[in-house]
N, CA, C and O atoms as a GROMACS GRO file, in nm:
protein
  612
    1MET      N    1   7.768  -5.833   8.532
    1MET     CA    2   7.900  -5.892   8.527
    1MET      C    3   8.008  -5.774   8.556
    1MET      O    4   8.011  -5.670   8.490
    2LEU      N    5   8.090  -5.801   8.654
    2LEU     CA    6   8.200  -5.710   8.682
    2LEU      C    7   8.304  -5.717   8.576
    2LEU      O    8   8.337  -5.822   8.522
    3LYS      N    9   8.363  -5.582   8.544
    3LYS     CA   10   8.472  -5.573   8.443
    3LYS      C   11   8.600  -5.538   8.517
    3LYS      O   12   8.614  -5.438   8.586
    4ILE      N   13   8.694  -5.635   8.493
    4ILE     CA   14   8.830  -5.625   8.552
    4ILE      C   15   8.931  -5.556   8.455
    4ILE      O   16   8.946  -5.606   8.343
    5THR      N   17   8.995  -5.453   8.488
    5THR     CA   18   9.076  -5.384   8.386
    5THR      C   19   9.212  -5.360   8.438
    5THR      O   20   9.292  -5.314   8.357
    6HIS      N   21   9.254  -5.383   8.561
    6HIS     CA   22   9.387  -5.359   8.610
    6HIS      C   23   9.428  -5.480   8.695
    6HIS      O   24   9.351  -5.562   8.747
    7ARG      N   25   9.568  -5.479   8.702
    7ARG     CA   26   9.627  -5.578   8.800
    7ARG      C   27   9.737  -5.511   8.858
    7ARG      O   28   9.778  -5.403   8.815
    8CYS      N   29   9.798  -5.583   8.976
    8CYS     CA   30   9.915  -5.530   9.034
    8CYS      C   31   9.968  -5.662   9.129
    8CYS      O   32   9.895  -5.758   9.155
    9ASP      N   33  10.095  -5.652   9.173
    9ASP     CA   34  10.141  -5.765   9.244
    9ASP      C   35  10.115  -5.760   9.386
    9ASP      O   36  10.162  -5.849   9.457
   10HIS      N   37  10.033  -5.653   9.445
   10HIS     CA   38   9.999  -5.652   9.584
   10HIS      C   39   9.893  -5.543   9.608
   10HIS      O   40   9.872  -5.458   9.522
   11HIS      N   41   9.834  -5.546   9.712
   11HIS     CA   42   9.726  -5.451   9.742
   11HIS      C   43   9.737  -5.415   9.901
   11HIS      O   44   9.762  -5.502   9.985
   12HIS      N   45   9.716  -5.284   9.933
   12HIS     CA   46   9.721  -5.242  10.074
   12HIS      C   47   9.582  -5.211  10.111
   12HIS      O   48   9.536  -5.097  10.108
   13GLY      N   49   9.514  -5.321  10.149
   13GLY     CA   50   9.372  -5.291  10.191
   13GLY      C   51   9.287  -5.420  10.186
   13GLY      O   52   9.340  -5.531  10.174
   14ASP      N   53   9.152  -5.404  10.195
   14ASP     CA   54   9.059  -5.522  10.191
   14ASP      C   55   9.057  -5.585  10.047
   14ASP      O   56   9.069  -5.521   9.942
   15ILE      N   57   9.040  -5.724  10.057
   15ILE     CA   58   9.012  -5.806   9.933
   15ILE      C   59   8.870  -5.838   9.937
   15ILE      O   60   8.821  -5.884  10.040
   16ASN      N   61   8.790  -5.816   9.816
   16ASN     CA   62   8.660  -5.851   9.813
   16ASN      C   63   8.633  -5.990   9.781
   16ASN      O   64   8.528  -6.039   9.821
   17ASP      N   65   8.718  -6.062   9.713
   17ASP     CA   66   8.694  -6.200   9.684
   17ASP      C   67   8.828  -6.262   9.624
   17ASP      O   68   8.931  -6.195   9.615
   18GLN      N   69   8.819  -6.385   9.587
   18GLN     CA   70   8.935  -6.453   9.514
   18GLN      C   71   8.885  -6.502   9.391
   18GLN      O   72   8.766  -6.529   9.373
   19ILE      N   73   8.989  -6.514   9.292
   19ILE     CA   74   8.954  -6.578   9.165
   19ILE      C   75   9.069  -6.699   9.142
   19ILE      O   76   9.188  -6.674   9.125
   20GLU      N   77   9.026  -6.802   9.145
   20GLU     CA   78   9.112  -6.916   9.120
   20GLU      C   79   9.133  -6.958   8.971
   20GLU      O   80   9.038  -6.989   8.900
   21LEU      N   81   9.256  -6.957   8.931
   21LEU     CA   82   9.272  -6.978   8.781
   21LEU      C   83   9.388  -7.077   8.747
   21LEU      O   84   9.494  -7.069   8.808
   22PRO      N   85   9.367  -7.167   8.652
   22PRO     CA   86   9.479  -7.245   8.616
   22PRO      C   87   9.582  -7.170   8.529
   22PRO      O   88   9.545  -7.065   8.478
   23PHE      N   89   9.698  -7.211   8.507
   23PHE     CA   90   9.795  -7.142   8.426
   23PHE      C   91   9.747  -7.110   8.279
   23PHE      O   92   9.783  -7.005   8.225
   24ALA      N   93   9.673  -7.192   8.220
   24ALA     CA   94   9.612  -7.162   8.085
   24ALA      C   95   9.549  -7.025   8.076
   24ALA      O   96   9.573  -6.943   7.987
   25LEU      N   97   9.457  -7.005   8.188
   25LEU     CA   98   9.384  -6.882   8.190
   25LEU      C   99   9.459  -6.766   8.231
   25LEU      O  100   9.434  -6.653   8.187
   26ARG      N  101   9.560  -6.795   8.322
   26ARG     CA  102   9.650  -6.678   8.367
   26ARG      C  103   9.737  -6.627   8.259
   26ARG      O  104   9.809  -6.530   8.281
   27GLN      N  105   9.737  -6.686   8.147
   27GLN     CA  106   9.826  -6.622   8.036
   27GLN      C  107   9.742  -6.547   7.945
   27GLN      O  108   9.796  -6.488   7.852
   28LYS      N  109   9.609  -6.542   7.963
   28LYS     CA  110   9.523  -6.478   7.872
   28LYS      C  111   9.493  -6.339   7.920
   28LYS      O  112   9.491  -6.313   8.040
   29GLY      N  113   9.469  -6.249   7.828
   29GLY     CA  114   9.444  -6.111   7.866
   29GLY      C  115   9.289  -6.081   7.878
   29GLY      O  116   9.244  -5.990   7.947
   30ARG      N  117   9.211  -6.170   7.802
   30ARG     CA  118   9.071  -6.157   7.791
   30ARG      C  119   9.009  -6.293   7.816
   30ARG      O  120   9.039  -6.392   7.749
   31PHE      N  121   8.918  -6.292   7.919
   31PHE     CA  122   8.839  -6.412   7.960
   31PHE      C  123   8.731  -6.382   8.044
   31PHE      O  124   8.726  -6.273   8.102
   32LYS      N  125   8.636  -6.473   8.059
   32LYS     CA  126   8.530  -6.466   8.156
   32LYS      C  127   8.553  -6.585   8.261
   32LYS      O  128   8.605  -6.692   8.228
   33THR      N  129   8.514  -6.559   8.380
   33THR     CA  130   8.525  -6.656   8.482
   33THR      C  131   8.432  -6.613   8.602
   33THR      O  132   8.352  -6.520   8.594
   34GLN      N  133   8.451  -6.688   8.712
   34GLN     CA  134   8.364  -6.657   8.826
   34GLN      C  135   8.460  -6.646   8.958
   34GLN      O  136   8.566  -6.707   8.966
   35THR      N  137   8.416  -6.573   9.046
   35THR     CA  138   8.501  -6.545   9.169
   35THR      C  139   8.466  -6.670   9.256
   35THR      O  140   8.376  -6.747   9.222
   36LYS      N  141   8.538  -6.688   9.371
   36LYS     CA  142   8.503  -6.800   9.458
   36LYS      C  143   8.362  -6.792   9.516
   36LYS      O  144   8.299  -6.893   9.547
   37LYS      N  145   8.313  -6.658   9.529
   37LYS     CA  146   8.184  -6.635   9.580
   37LYS      C  147   8.073  -6.668   9.476
   37LYS      O  148   7.956  -6.678   9.511
   38GLY      N  149   8.110  -6.682   9.356
   38GLY     CA  150   8.014  -6.707   9.238
   38GLY      C  151   7.988  -6.587   9.166
   38GLY      O  152   7.890  -6.587   9.090
   39GLU      N  153   8.063  -6.475   9.177
   39GLU     CA  154   8.022  -6.361   9.080
   39GLU      C  155   8.092  -6.365   8.953
   39GLU      O  156   8.212  -6.390   8.948
   40ASP      N  157   8.011  -6.338   8.838
   40ASP     CA  158   8.063  -6.344   8.710
   40ASP      C  159   8.155  -6.212   8.688
   40ASP      O  160   8.117  -6.102   8.726
   41VAL      N  161   8.266  -6.231   8.628
   41VAL     CA  162   8.371  -6.133   8.598
   41VAL      C  163   8.412  -6.147   8.460
   41VAL      O  164   8.417  -6.260   8.410
   42GLY      N  165   8.442  -6.044   8.392
   42GLY     CA  166   8.513  -6.032   8.265
   42GLY      C  167   8.644  -5.969   8.296
   42GLY      O  168   8.655  -5.864   8.360
   43VAL      N  169   8.751  -6.043   8.243
   43VAL     CA  170   8.878  -5.989   8.263
   43VAL      C  171   8.924  -5.922   8.129
   43VAL      O  172   8.915  -5.979   8.020
   44PHE      N  173   8.972  -5.803   8.144
   44PHE     CA  174   9.021  -5.726   8.022
   44PHE      C  175   9.156  -5.656   8.052
   44PHE      O  176   9.160  -5.536   8.079
   45LEU      N  177   9.271  -5.736   8.047
   45LEU     CA  178   9.400  -5.691   8.089
   45LEU      C  179   9.487  -5.667   7.957
   45LEU      O  180   9.448  -5.706   7.847
   46VAL      N  181   9.603  -5.603   7.976
   46VAL     CA  182   9.704  -5.595   7.873
   46VAL      C  183   9.746  -5.734   7.832
   46VAL      O  184   9.777  -5.818   7.917
   47ARG      N  185   9.746  -5.758   7.706
   47ARG     CA  186   9.777  -5.894   7.650
   47ARG      C  187   9.932  -5.910   7.679
   47ARG      O  188  10.004  -5.810   7.674
   48GLY      N  189   9.983  -6.028   7.708
   48GLY     CA  190  10.121  -6.073   7.710
   48GLY      C  191  10.152  -6.077   7.856
   48GLY      O  192  10.256  -6.138   7.885
   49GLU      N  193  10.082  -6.023   7.958
   49GLU     CA  194  10.124  -6.034   8.096
   49GLU      C  195  10.056  -6.146   8.154
   49GLU      O  196   9.938  -6.168   8.125
   50VAL      N  197  10.124  -6.225   8.240
   50VAL     CA  198  10.083  -6.361   8.284
   50VAL      C  199  10.044  -6.316   8.437
   50VAL      O  200  10.125  -6.254   8.507
   51LEU      N  201   9.914  -6.352   8.483
   51LEU     CA  202   9.888  -6.334   8.615
   51LEU      C  203   9.956  -6.435   8.706
   51LEU      O  204   9.972  -6.551   8.670
   52ARG      N  205   9.994  -6.393   8.814
   52ARG     CA  206  10.066  -6.483   8.912
   52ARG      C  207   9.993  -6.502   9.043
   52ARG      O  208   9.922  -6.411   9.086
   53ASP      N  209  10.009  -6.613   9.106
   53ASP     CA  210   9.956  -6.636   9.234
   53ASP      C  211   9.981  -6.524   9.332
   53ASP      O  212  10.093  -6.494   9.372
   54GLY      N  213   9.858  -6.458   9.372
   54GLY     CA  214   9.884  -6.343   9.472
   54GLY      C  215   9.857  -6.216   9.413
   54GLY      O  216   9.831  -6.119   9.485
   55ASP      N  217   9.862  -6.206   9.270
   55ASP     CA  218   9.828  -6.070   9.210
   55ASP      C  219   9.706  -6.028   9.259
   55ASP      O  220   9.627  -6.107   9.309
   56CYS      N  221   9.683  -5.901   9.247
   56CYS     CA  222   9.537  -5.840   9.264
   56CYS      C  223   9.476  -5.785   9.152
   56CYS      O  224   9.545  -5.716   9.076
   57LEU      N  225   9.356  -5.804   9.127
   57LEU     CA  226   9.276  -5.753   9.016
   57LEU      C  227   9.185  -5.647   9.060
   57LEU      O  228   9.130  -5.658   9.170
   58TYR      N  229   9.163  -5.541   8.979
   58TYR     CA  230   9.074  -5.441   9.019
   58TYR      C  231   8.972  -5.418   8.910
   58TYR      O  232   9.000  -5.406   8.790
   59SER      N  233   8.845  -5.412   8.965
   59SER     CA  234   8.720  -5.397   8.871
   59SER      C  235   8.706  -5.248   8.854
   59SER      O  236   8.763  -5.168   8.929
   60GLU      N  237   8.625  -5.210   8.749
   60GLU     CA  238   8.599  -5.078   8.723
   60GLU      C  239   8.530  -4.997   8.832
   60GLU      O  240   8.539  -4.875   8.844
   61CYS      N  241   8.453  -5.088   8.916
   61CYS     CA  242   8.386  -5.013   9.026
   61CYS      C  243   8.457  -5.027   9.160
   61CYS      O  244   8.402  -5.009   9.269
   62GLY      N  245   8.586  -5.062   9.143
   62GLY     CA  246   8.673  -5.058   9.264
   62GLY      C  247   8.680  -5.179   9.360
   62GLY      O  248   8.741  -5.177   9.467
   63GLN      N  249   8.617  -5.275   9.314
   63GLN     CA  250   8.644  -5.413   9.393
   63GLN      C  251   8.777  -5.467   9.373
   63GLN      O  252   8.840  -5.440   9.270
   64VAL      N  253   8.826  -5.543   9.468
   64VAL     CA  254   8.968  -5.600   9.446
   64VAL      C  255   8.956  -5.758   9.473
   64VAL      O  256   8.898  -5.804   9.571
   65PHE      N  257   9.015  -5.834   9.377
   65PHE     CA  258   9.021  -5.970   9.367
   65PHE      C  259   9.157  -6.024   9.381
   65PHE      O  260   9.247  -5.975   9.312
   66LYS      N  261   9.183  -6.119   9.462
   66LYS     CA  262   9.319  -6.182   9.460
   66LYS      C  263   9.318  -6.316   9.381
   66LYS      O  264   9.234  -6.403   9.399
   67VAL      N  265   9.421  -6.324   9.290
   67VAL     CA  266   9.445  -6.432   9.203
   67VAL      C  267   9.505  -6.545   9.294
   67VAL      O  268   9.591  -6.523   9.379
   68GLU      N  269   9.447  -6.675   9.264
   68GLU     CA  270   9.503  -6.786   9.333
   68GLU      C  271   9.524  -6.893   9.210
   68GLU      O  272   9.440  -6.917   9.124
   69ALA      N  273   9.646  -6.948   9.220
   69ALA     CA  274   9.664  -7.037   9.115
   69ALA      C  275   9.618  -7.165   9.151
   69ALA      O  276   9.657  -7.222   9.253
   70SER      N  277   9.530  -7.218   9.068
   70SER     CA  278   9.457  -7.357   9.093
   70SER      C  279   9.549  -7.469   9.084
   70SER      O  280   9.646  -7.458   9.008
   71ALA      N  281   9.530  -7.587   9.158
   71ALA     CA  282   9.586  -7.698   9.136
   71ALA      C  283   9.557  -7.762   9.004
   71ALA      O  284   9.441  -7.765   8.964
   72GLU      N  285   9.657  -7.815   8.931
   72GLU     CA  286   9.635  -7.872   8.808
   72GLU      C  287   9.733  -7.987   8.784
   72GLU      O  288   9.826  -8.003   8.863
   73ALA      N  289   9.715  -8.065   8.682
   73ALA     CA  290   9.807  -8.178   8.655
   73ALA      C  291   9.950  -8.129   8.611
   73ALA      O  292   9.965  -8.059   8.511
   74VAL      N  293  10.048  -8.168   8.687
   74VAL     CA  294  10.186  -8.126   8.666
   74VAL      C  295  10.268  -8.240   8.685
   74VAL      O  296  10.224  -8.339   8.743
   75VAL      N  297  10.402  -8.236   8.634
   75VAL     CA  298  10.507  -8.324   8.665
   75VAL      C  299  10.621  -8.242   8.749
   75VAL      O  300  10.664  -8.132   8.713
   76THR      N  301  10.660  -8.302   8.853
   76THR     CA  302  10.768  -8.241   8.927
   76THR      C  303  10.882  -8.328   8.918
   76THR      O  304  10.875  -8.436   8.975
   77ALA      N  305  10.986  -8.295   8.853
   77ALA     CA  306  11.104  -8.374   8.838
   77ALA      C  307  11.204  -8.342   8.939
   77ALA      O  308  11.244  -8.226   8.944
   78VAL      N  309  11.253  -8.429   9.022
   78VAL     CA  310  11.358  -8.392   9.134
   78VAL      C  311  11.485  -8.456   9.108
   78VAL      O  312  11.492  -8.574   9.074
   79ALA      N  313  11.595  -8.375   9.124
   79ALA     CA  314  11.734  -8.417   9.107
   79ALA      C  315  11.803  -8.459   9.236
   79ALA      O  316  11.749  -8.425   9.342
   80THR      N  317  11.903  -8.521   9.238
   80THR     CA  318  11.973  -8.566   9.363
   80THR      C  319  12.109  -8.483   9.385
   80THR      O  320  12.169  -8.482   9.492
   81ASP      N  321  12.148  -8.421   9.283
   81ASP     CA  322  12.264  -8.333   9.292
   81ASP      C  323  12.251  -8.211   9.197
   81ASP      O  324  12.172  -8.214   9.103
   82TRP      N  325  12.333  -8.102   9.225
   82TRP     CA  326  12.324  -7.989   9.170
   82TRP      C  327  12.381  -7.992   9.024
   82TRP      O  328  12.322  -7.926   8.938
   83LEU      N  329  12.479  -8.056   8.995
   83LEU     CA  330  12.521  -8.065   8.839
   83LEU      C  331  12.418  -8.128   8.759
   83LEU      O  332  12.395  -8.082   8.647
   84THR      N  333  12.347  -8.237   8.807
   84THR     CA  334  12.240  -8.296   8.720
   84THR      C  335  12.123  -8.193   8.703
   84THR      O  336  12.072  -8.164   8.595
   85PHE      N  337  12.091  -8.147   8.814
   85PHE     CA  338  11.981  -8.045   8.817
   85PHE      C  339  12.010  -7.921   8.713
   85PHE      O  340  11.922  -7.872   8.643
   86ALA      N  341  12.135  -7.883   8.715
   86ALA     CA  342  12.172  -7.762   8.636
   86ALA      C  343  12.153  -7.812   8.484
   86ALA      O  344  12.082  -7.750   8.406
   87LYS      N  345  12.219  -7.925   8.448
   87LYS     CA  346  12.205  -7.987   8.310
   87LYS      C  347  12.057  -7.992   8.262
   87LYS      O  348  12.018  -7.950   8.152
   88ALA      N  349  11.978  -8.049   8.360
   88ALA     CA  350  11.838  -8.069   8.324
   88ALA      C  351  11.775  -7.938   8.297
   88ALA      O  352  11.702  -7.925   8.200
   89CYS      N  353  11.802  -7.831   8.387
   89CYS     CA  354  11.740  -7.703   8.360
   89CYS      C  355  11.792  -7.635   8.221
   89CYS      O  356  11.717  -7.575   8.144
   90TYR      N  357  11.924  -7.654   8.202
   90TYR     CA  358  11.977  -7.602   8.070
   90TYR      C  359  11.909  -7.661   7.947
   90TYR      O  360  11.879  -7.589   7.852
   91HIS      N  361  11.883  -7.795   7.950
   91HIS     CA  362  11.803  -7.861   7.839
   91HIS      C  363  11.660  -7.833   7.829
   91HIS      O  364  11.607  -7.833   7.718
   92MET      N  365  11.590  -7.809   7.941
   92MET     CA  366  11.462  -7.786   7.954
   92MET      C  367  11.443  -7.645   7.896
   92MET      O  368  11.350  -7.623   7.818
   93GLY      N  369  11.534  -7.546   7.935
   93GLY     CA  370  11.541  -7.405   7.891
   93GLY      C  371  11.555  -7.408   7.736
   93GLY      O  372  11.492  -7.325   7.671
   94ASN      N  373  11.626  -7.492   7.678
   94ASN     CA  374  11.639  -7.500   7.531
   94ASN      C  375  11.510  -7.520   7.469
   94ASN      O  376  11.484  -7.469   7.360
   95ARG      N  377  11.426  -7.592   7.534
   95ARG     CA  378  11.293  -7.625   7.481
   95ARG      C  379  11.194  -7.517   7.482
   95ARG      O  380  11.087  -7.526   7.422
   96HIS      N  381  11.231  -7.405   7.555
   96HIS     CA  382  11.139  -7.289   7.552
   96HIS      C  383  10.998  -7.331   7.608
   96HIS      O  384  10.899  -7.278   7.560
   97VAL      N  385  10.985  -7.428   7.711
   97VAL     CA  386  10.863  -7.455   7.762
   97VAL      C  387  10.842  -7.396   7.894
   97VAL      O  388  10.940  -7.381   7.966
   98PRO      N  389  10.726  -7.360   7.935
   98PRO     CA  390  10.705  -7.300   8.078
   98PRO      C  391  10.747  -7.403   8.181
   98PRO      O  392  10.716  -7.522   8.174
   99MET      N  393  10.823  -7.345   8.281
   99MET     CA  394  10.870  -7.446   8.380
   99MET      C  395  10.887  -7.376   8.517
   99MET      O  396  10.946  -7.269   8.519
  100GLU      N  397  10.844  -7.424   8.619
  100GLU     CA  398  10.865  -7.369   8.751
  100GLU      C  399  10.995  -7.441   8.810
  100GLU      O  400  11.018  -7.561   8.796
  101ILE      N  401  11.083  -7.343   8.882
  101ILE     CA  402  11.206  -7.407   8.922
  101ILE      C  403  11.211  -7.387   9.075
  101ILE      O  404  11.185  -7.281   9.132
  102GLY      N  405  11.246  -7.502   9.133
  102GLY     CA  406  11.258  -7.481   9.293
  102GLY      C  407  11.402  -7.544   9.328
  102GLY      O  408  11.485  -7.567   9.240
  103GLU      N  409  11.422  -7.567   9.449
  103GLU     CA  410  11.559  -7.615   9.495
  103GLU      C  411  11.581  -7.765   9.454
  103GLU      O  412  11.544  -7.857   9.527
  104MET      N  413  11.635  -7.785   9.350
  104MET     CA  414  11.680  -7.923   9.288
  104MET      C  415  11.539  -7.995   9.238
  104MET      O  416  11.527  -8.118   9.246
  105TRP      N  417  11.438  -7.912   9.189
  105TRP     CA  418  11.328  -7.959   9.128
  105TRP      C  419  11.276  -7.870   9.028
  105TRP      O  420  11.283  -7.748   9.039
  106ILE      N  421  11.217  -7.935   8.917
  106ILE     CA  422  11.162  -7.866   8.808
  106ILE      C  423  11.011  -7.916   8.794
  106ILE      O  424  10.980  -8.035   8.802
  107ARG      N  425  10.926  -7.816   8.773
  107ARG     CA  426  10.775  -7.847   8.744
  107ARG      C  427  10.750  -7.806   8.617
  107ARG      O  428  10.800  -7.703   8.572
  108PHE      N  429  10.664  -7.888   8.544
  108PHE     CA  430  10.626  -7.849   8.403
  108PHE      C  431  10.493  -7.921   8.391
  108PHE      O  432  10.451  -7.998   8.478
  109GLN      N  433  10.424  -7.889   8.272
  109GLN     CA  434  10.302  -7.951   8.235
  109GLN      C  435  10.334  -8.086   8.180
  109GLN      O  436  10.437  -8.100   8.114
  110PRO      N  437  10.244  -8.196   8.204
  110PRO     CA  438  10.269  -8.326   8.151
  110PRO      C  439  10.315  -8.333   8.001
  110PRO      O  440  10.245  -8.277   7.917
  111ASP      N  441  10.410  -8.390   7.968
  111ASP     CA  442  10.470  -8.417   7.833
  111ASP      C  443  10.566  -8.515   7.822
  111ASP      O  444  10.681  -8.488   7.858
  112HIS      N  445  10.532  -8.647   7.769
  112HIS     CA  446  10.610  -8.764   7.778
  112HIS      C  447  10.750  -8.746   7.720
  112HIS      O  448  10.845  -8.813   7.762
  113VAL      N  449  10.763  -8.658   7.624
  113VAL     CA  450  10.900  -8.631   7.569
  113VAL      C  451  10.984  -8.559   7.666
  113VAL      O  452  11.102  -8.593   7.675
  114LEU      N  453  10.936  -8.460   7.744
  114LEU     CA  454  11.015  -8.383   7.849
  114LEU      C  455  11.039  -8.470   7.968
  114LEU      O  456  11.146  -8.460   8.029
  115GLU      N  457  10.948  -8.554   8.003
  115GLU     CA  458  10.959  -8.654   8.105
  115GLU      C  459  11.080  -8.747   8.077
  115GLU      O  460  11.168  -8.770   8.160
  116GLU      N  461  11.075  -8.796   7.953
  116GLU     CA  462  11.190  -8.890   7.912
  116GLU      C  463  11.326  -8.826   7.921
  116GLU      O  464  11.424  -8.888   7.965
  117MET      N  465  11.330  -8.700   7.878
  117MET     CA  466  11.448  -8.622   7.879
  117MET      C  467  11.509  -8.604   8.006
  117MET      O  468  11.629  -8.624   8.024
  118VAL      N  469  11.427  -8.565   8.099
  118VAL     CA  470  11.480  -8.533   8.236
  118VAL      C  471  11.510  -8.673   8.314
  118VAL      O  472  11.598  -8.677   8.400
  119GLU      N  473  11.441  -8.771   8.286
  119GLU     CA  474  11.469  -8.898   8.340
  119GLU      C  475  11.611  -8.955   8.290
  119GLU      O  476  11.685  -9.020   8.363
  120LEU      N  477  11.639  -8.926   8.169
  120LEU     CA  478  11.770  -8.958   8.114
  120LEU      C  479  11.884  -8.902   8.190
  120LEU      O  480  11.988  -8.965   8.211
  121PHE      N  481  11.860  -8.776   8.233
  121PHE     CA  482  11.957  -8.711   8.316
  121PHE      C  483  11.951  -8.747   8.470
  121PHE      O  484  12.024  -8.694   8.553
  122GLY      N  485  11.859  -8.841   8.500
  122GLY     CA  486  11.860  -8.898   8.631
  122GLY      C  487  11.753  -8.845   8.732
  122GLY      O  488  11.743  -8.891   8.846
  123LEU      N  489  11.672  -8.745   8.682
  123LEU     CA  490  11.584  -8.697   8.769
  123LEU      C  491  11.452  -8.793   8.779
  123LEU      O  492  11.424  -8.869   8.686
  124LYS      N  493  11.378  -8.783   8.891
  124LYS     CA  494  11.269  -8.859   8.908
  124LYS      C  495  11.144  -8.783   8.896
  124LYS      O  496  11.127  -8.680   8.961
  125CYS      N  497  11.061  -8.826   8.822
  125CYS     CA  498  10.929  -8.760   8.780
  125CYS      C  499  10.810  -8.808   8.866
  125CYS      O  500  10.789  -8.928   8.890
  126ASN      N  501  10.737  -8.713   8.908
  126ASN     CA  502  10.625  -8.733   9.002
  126ASN      C  503  10.503  -8.666   8.939
  126ASN      O  504  10.504  -8.544   8.925
  127HIS      N  505  10.394  -8.741   8.899
  127HIS     CA  506  10.281  -8.675   8.840
  127HIS      C  507  10.182  -8.657   8.958
  127HIS      O  508  10.155  -8.746   9.038
  128HIS      N  509  10.128  -8.521   8.959
  128HIS     CA  510  10.048  -8.491   9.081
  128HIS      C  511   9.967  -8.363   9.045
  128HIS      O  512   9.972  -8.316   8.932
  129GLN      N  513   9.898  -8.311   9.138
  129GLN     CA  514   9.812  -8.185   9.119
  129GLN      C  515   9.881  -8.100   9.208
  129GLN      O  516   9.903  -8.133   9.324
  130ALA      N  517   9.918  -7.988   9.157
  130ALA     CA  518   9.980  -7.866   9.219
  130ALA      C  519   9.958  -7.744   9.149
  130ALA      O  520   9.928  -7.751   9.030
  131SER      N  521   9.971  -7.619   9.210
  131SER     CA  522   9.967  -7.496   9.143
  131SER      C  523  10.083  -7.483   9.052
  131SER      O  524  10.191  -7.531   9.090
  132PHE      N  525  10.074  -7.424   8.936
  132PHE     CA  526  10.173  -7.416   8.836
  132PHE      C  527  10.199  -7.259   8.810
  132PHE      O  528  10.120  -7.186   8.749
  133THR      N  529  10.324  -7.218   8.865
  133THR     CA  530  10.370  -7.077   8.846
  133THR      C  531  10.504  -7.078   8.788
  133THR      O  532  10.605  -7.069   8.859
  134PRO      N  533  10.509  -7.089   8.652
  134PRO     CA  534  10.644  -7.105   8.591
  134PRO      C  535  10.719  -6.958   8.589
  134PRO      O  536  10.664  -6.848   8.603
  135GLU      N  537  10.848  -6.982   8.569
  135GLU     CA  538  10.933  -6.861   8.550
  135GLU      C  539  10.871  -6.754   8.447
  135GLU      O  540  10.798  -6.791   8.354
  136SER      N  541  10.901  -6.634   8.467
  136SER     CA  542  10.828  -6.542   8.371
  136SER      C  543  10.924  -6.509   8.255
  136SER      O  544  10.882  -6.442   8.161
  137GLY      N  545  11.061  -6.556   8.258
  137GLY     CA  546  11.146  -6.545   8.149
  137GLY      C  547  11.229  -6.420   8.167
  137GLY      O  548  11.195  -6.327   8.239
  138ALA      N  549  11.349  -6.425   8.092
  138ALA     CA  550  11.451  -6.328   8.113
  138ALA      C  551  11.418  -6.189   8.058
  138ALA      O  552  11.480  -6.091   8.100
  139TYR      N  553  11.314  -6.177   7.959
  139TYR     CA  554  11.274  -6.047   7.911
  139TYR      C  555  11.161  -5.990   7.971
  139TYR      O  556  11.117  -5.883   7.928
  140HIS      N  557  11.102  -6.058   8.079
  140HIS     CA  558  10.981  -6.000   8.133
  140HIS      C  559  11.038  -5.903   8.241
  140HIS      O  560  11.132  -5.927   8.317
  141SER      N  561  10.960  -5.784   8.234
  141SER     CA  562  10.987  -5.676   8.336
  141SER      C  563  10.911  -5.709   8.464
  141SER      O  564  10.793  -5.743   8.465
  142GLY      N  565  10.990  -5.696   8.573
  142GLY     CA  566  10.926  -5.730   8.707
  142GLY      C  567  10.893  -5.611   8.776
  142GLY      O  568  10.885  -5.503   8.717
  143GLY      N  569  10.872  -5.625   8.898
  143GLY     CA  570  10.856  -5.507   8.995
  143GLY      C  571  10.702  -5.474   9.000
  143GLY      O  572  10.614  -5.552   8.965
  144HIS      N  573  10.684  -5.344   9.048
  144HIS     CA  574  10.557  -5.297   9.064
  144HIS      C  575  10.500  -5.252   8.935
  144HIS      O  576  10.574  -5.206   8.848
  145HIS      N  577  10.366  -5.262   8.918
  145HIS     CA  578  10.299  -5.225   8.793
  145HIS      C  579  10.208  -5.112   8.805
  145HIS      O  580  10.121  -5.089   8.720
  146HIS      N  581  10.229  -5.029   8.924
  146HIS     CA  582  10.148  -4.918   8.963
  146HIS      C  583  10.211  -4.822   9.050
  146HIS      O  584  10.308  -4.856   9.119
  147SER      N  585  10.162  -4.700   9.054
  147SER     CA  586  10.220  -4.622   9.164
  147SER      C  587  10.140  -4.646   9.296
  147SER      O  588  10.027  -4.694   9.285
  148HIS      N  589  10.187  -4.618   9.411
  148HIS     CA  590  10.113  -4.642   9.533
  148HIS      C  591  10.006  -4.550   9.556
  148HIS      O  592   9.938  -4.557   9.658
  149GLY      N  593   9.986  -4.454   9.457
  149GLY     CA  594   9.872  -4.362   9.470
  149GLY      C  595   9.740  -4.432   9.404
  149GLY      O  596   9.627  -4.400   9.439
  150GLU      N  597   9.761  -4.515   9.320
  150GLU     CA  598   9.650  -4.585   9.250
  150GLU      C  599   9.595  -4.703   9.338
  150GLU      O  600   9.660  -4.764   9.423
  151HIS      N  601   9.466  -4.724   9.304
  151HIS     CA  602   9.394  -4.845   9.356
  151HIS      C  603   9.405  -4.856   9.515
  151HIS      O  604   9.420  -4.966   9.570
  152THR      N  605   9.400  -4.755   9.575
  152THR     CA  606   9.394  -4.753   9.726
  152THR      C  607   9.257  -4.772   9.793
  152THR      O  608   9.226  -4.717   9.898
  153HIS      N  609   9.180  -4.852   9.726
  153HIS     CA  610   9.027  -4.872   9.779
  153HIS      C  611   9.022  -4.953   9.900
  153HIS      O  612   8.914  -4.978   9.953
   0.00000   0.00000   0.00000
């Protein structure tokens, strides 16, 4: 089993394989999974960081794996005007639930209470399968997580 110990938000070079993960696993610092080619990997990352679609993971032996957000059950609530959208975002934000925000739409994991709330604001809810990459939050540090001298395999 390969041991993955580092991540970054991009890679300049070849990618050995992909690892498709749902949001629940992308939140964890330690887990076992398989690559798309079927190779077993153990992920040992800093706890508290969320893997995002497109991130690159590095094994101890120098292999590079690209993270893909897998399709999962989600609710996408669509607004018809910006004021309604802003109000729904404000109230969803007060709930402190993971949510992905697009142009006049909010995506979240299925929850009948949240669905009823956004429907009361006039948004239309659609249950479907899609990748889920919620906002990282106001206190999350962004940007590069390595110097360009590292991981140039």
